[in-house]
N, C-alpha and C positions, 0 to 999 in steps of 0.2 A: 521460443524458449520453453515450450510445453513438450512433454513426452507424449507423442501421438501413437507410437507403435512400441510394443514390448513383446518379447518372446513368450512370456507367460501370462501377463495381465491383459485384460481387454478393457477398453475405455469406451463408455457410452457417449454418444453425441449429446452435448449440453447446449442450451440456448445462450446466445450472445447477449451481453449486457453492456450498454454504452454508459460511460462516465467521463467526467472531465478531470484531468490532472494538470495543474499549472497552466491552464488555458488551452490544453490540447485534448481533443476527443480521443479516448482510448476504449478498448473493448476487453471485457473479461468474460467469464462464463458463469452460469448459474452454479452456485456452490462455492465460488471463490471467496477468499477474504480479500480485503482491499490490497494488502501487501502482496498476496499471491498473484492477483491480477496485474499489479505493477511489475512484479518480477517477470511474469510471462510476457510483458511488453518490453522487457529489456531495461527497466528502471531498477538499478541495483543500489543506488544511494537514496535512503529514506529520510535521513536527517544528518545533522552535523553536531559534533560535540560542542558543549557550551563554551568551554574556555579556549581550546586549541583549534576549534572549527574543523576537526578531522571528519571525513565522511563516515557515516554509519549505515549499515545495511541490515538485512535479516539477521537476528542474533538468536533470541530464545524461541521465538515463534509460539509462545504460550502466554504472552501478556505480562511477563514479570519485569522486563527491562524497559528502558525508555528509548531504545534505538529506532523504533518505528513510529513514534509520535508524529502525527500530522494534524492539520486543520481540515476537518470534514464538515461540509455544510455549515461553515461558520463556527463550529465548535473546536476549540484547541485541545491538544493533548489526547487525541483519539488514538487508541492502540490499534493500528491498522492490521496487525498480524492476527487479531482475533475478531475483528469487526467484519461481518458479512458485507459483500459488495451488493449495492442496490442500484437499480437503473436511475440515471440522472444525478448521481452523487457528484458533488464538487469537492475534489480533494486537492489540497495545496500543501506544498512543502512549508513546514513550520519554521519560523525564525525564532531563535532564542527559546525561551520557556513557553512561548505562545501567548504571553500576556499582552494586553493592549499597549503597555509602555515599551514592549519589545525586549524585555529582559527576563 
């Protein structure tokens, strides 16, 4: 899902970063946001709407909406579109509003 070749732009090789998403080990690259790394791995559904449970994906990509909220390293409501990926992160799909009571 990454653009590797382009007729005008050149892309430098970046180091790989391992992280866990919903129990699976995935790899991103240095400089990726969490959502960017997930998208590059084919993960397009980042959350679900609270009331109708419709899938949500990348939307604003600047941290203004709630479409990319996930639980990262045990912290709920992390805006994955603006949070840099770090080695060893544990990222989980968030249920509801991410509160302990599940709502």
